[in-house]
C-alpha positions in Angstrom: 92.8 -0.9 102.5 91.0 0.5 105.5 93.4 1.0 108.3 91.2 1.4 111.3 93.3 -1.0 113.2 96.3 1.4 113.1 94.8 3.8 115.6 93.6 1.6 118.5 92.9 2.0 122.1 95.3 0.3 124.5 95.3 0.6 128.3 98.7 1.9 129.4 99.1 0.7 132.9 102.1 1.7 135.0 104.0 3.2 132.1 103.2 6.8 132.7 105.0 7.7 135.9 106.3 11.2 136.1 110.1 11.7 136.2 111.8 12.1 139.5 111.9 15.8 140.7 115.1 15.6 142.6 113.5 16.0 146.0 114.3 13.7 148.8 112.0 10.8 149.7 110.9 12.5 153.0 110.0 15.7 151.1 108.1 13.6 148.5 106.0 11.8 151.2 105.3 15.2 152.9 104.2 16.8 149.6 102.1 13.8 148.7 100.3 14.0 152.1 99.7 17.7 151.7 98.4 17.2 148.2 96.1 14.4 149.3 94.6 16.7 152.0 94.2 19.6 149.7 92.8 17.9 146.6 89.8 15.5 146.3 90.6 12.1 145.0 91.3 12.1 141.3 89.1 10.1 138.8 90.7 7.1 137.2 92.7 8.0 134.1 91.1 7.5 130.7 92.8 4.9 128.6 95.3 6.5 126.3 95.3 5.9 122.5 98.2 3.9 121.2 99.1 3.9 117.5 101.3 1.8 115.4 104.0 3.9 113.8 102.7 3.3 110.3 101.1 5.3 107.5 99.7 2.4 105.5 99.3 -1.4 105.6 99.4 -4.0 103.0 100.7 -7.5 102.2 103.2 -8.9 99.7 100.9 -9.9 96.9 98.9 -6.7 97.1 102.0 -4.5 97.1 103.3 -6.3 94.0 100.0 -6.0 92.2 99.8 -2.3 92.9 103.2 -1.7 91.5 102.4 -3.8 88.4 99.2 -1.8 87.8 100.8 1.7 88.2 104.3 2.3 89.5 103.8 6.0 89.8 100.6 5.6 91.9 102.2 2.9 94.1 105.3 5.1 94.7 103.0 8.0 95.7 101.2 5.7 98.1 104.2 3.8 99.6 107.6 5.4 98.8 109.1 7.0 101.9 106.1 6.0 104.0 106.1 3.7 107.1 104.4 0.5 105.9 103.0 -2.4 108.0 103.4 -5.4 105.7 102.2 -9.0 106.2 104.0 -11.6 104.1 105.2 -15.1 103.7 108.9 -15.7 103.5 110.1 -16.9 100.1 113.9 -16.6 100.9 116.3 -15.2 103.6 119.3 -13.6 101.8 122.0 -11.0 102.2 122.7 -8.2 99.8 126.2 -7.1 98.5 126.7 -5.0 101.7 125.8 -7.9 104.0 122.4 -6.6 104.9 119.7 -9.2 105.6 117.0 -9.2 103.0 113.7 -11.1 103.3 112.1 -12.0 100.0 108.3 -12.1 100.5 106.0 -14.1 98.2 103.9 -12.1 95.8 101.9 -14.8 94.0 104.2 -14.4 90.9 106.7 -17.3 90.8 109.4 -14.9 89.3 109.0 -11.9 91.6 109.2 -11.1 95.3 109.0 -8.1 97.6 112.5 -7.3 99.0 112.5 -6.2 102.6 115.9 -5.1 103.8 116.1 -5.5 107.6 117.7 -3.2 110.2 120.9 -4.6 111.7 119.1 -5.1 115.0 116.8 -7.7 113.4 119.6 -10.0 112.1 119.3 -12.5 114.9 115.5 -12.9 114.5 116.0 -13.4 110.7 118.3 -16.3 111.5 115.4 -18.1 113.2 113.1 -17.8 110.1 112.4 -20.5 107.5 110.9 -20.4 104.0 107.1 -20.4 104.4 107.1 -18.5 107.7 104.6 -15.7 108.0 106.1 -12.3 109.1 104.7 -8.9 110.1 107.1 -6.1 109.5 107.2 -2.3 109.7 109.3 -0.9 106.9 110.0 2.3 104.9 108.7 2.0 101.4 111.2 2.1 98.6 110.4 1.8 94.9 110.4 -0.9 92.3 113.8 -2.4 91.2 113.9 -4.9 88.4 110.1 -5.3 88.5 110.1 -6.0 92.3 108.9 -3.7 95.1 111.6 -2.8 97.7 111.2 -2.0 101.4 114.0 -0.7 103.7 114.7 -0.2 107.4 112.4 -3.1 108.2 111.9 -4.4 111.7 109.7 -7.2 113.1 106.7 -5.9 115.0 106.6 -6.4 118.8 104.1 -8.5 120.6 102.3 -5.4 121.8 102.0 -4.1 118.2 100.8 -7.5 117.1 98.1 -7.4 119.8 97.1 -3.9 118.6 96.7 -5.2 115.0 94.8 -8.3 116.1 92.5 -6.3 118.3 92.0 -3.7 115.6 91.1 -6.3 113.0 88.5 -7.8 115.4 87.1 -4.4 116.1 86.9 -3.6 112.4 85.1 -6.8 111.6 82.7 -6.2 114.5 82.0 -2.7 113.1 81.4 -4.0 109.6 79.1 -6.8 111.0 77.1 -4.1 112.9 76.8 -2.0 109.7 75.6 -5.0 107.7 73.1 -5.8 110.4 71.8 -2.2 110.5 71.4 -2.2 106.7 69.4 -5.5 106.9 67.3 -4.1 109.7 66.5 -0.9 107.7 65.3 -2.9 104.6 
């Protein structure tokens, strides 16, 4: 799966202030005034690149099918890597240690993807219902009893969700441009 939407541009406004230097406020204002006189006005900053902290993206059915086709290849692709996964909740359970485990649909009525949540995500899991769509960032595990496992999962933030949505739109627009260019060259 092409993951152009992982590395996306995001304007970072007001987040990049330098740390305090320990000088008093009066010294700061004098220094700022001196700097303003000595240097020409700076150009506006270029937007910084923001990336989702993931290596690969997939969904529940695709992950399951890849493990069914070739467990070794799927482990090489996913095991130990940070995965962005989209899925539909089949069940919300706890394991024998009390960890919250989301079971994601795979398209196979007898198999799910097991996504073990970080402790910080327990309260959000309590608000879920079967059939809800989720977007998680997890660390890939392996296959246990024919079912892919994910660990250290967390729900993505609203900003990360926007990055994904914007990336998907940009990727679709890029593909549409490529198709139009191919039609124009024929």
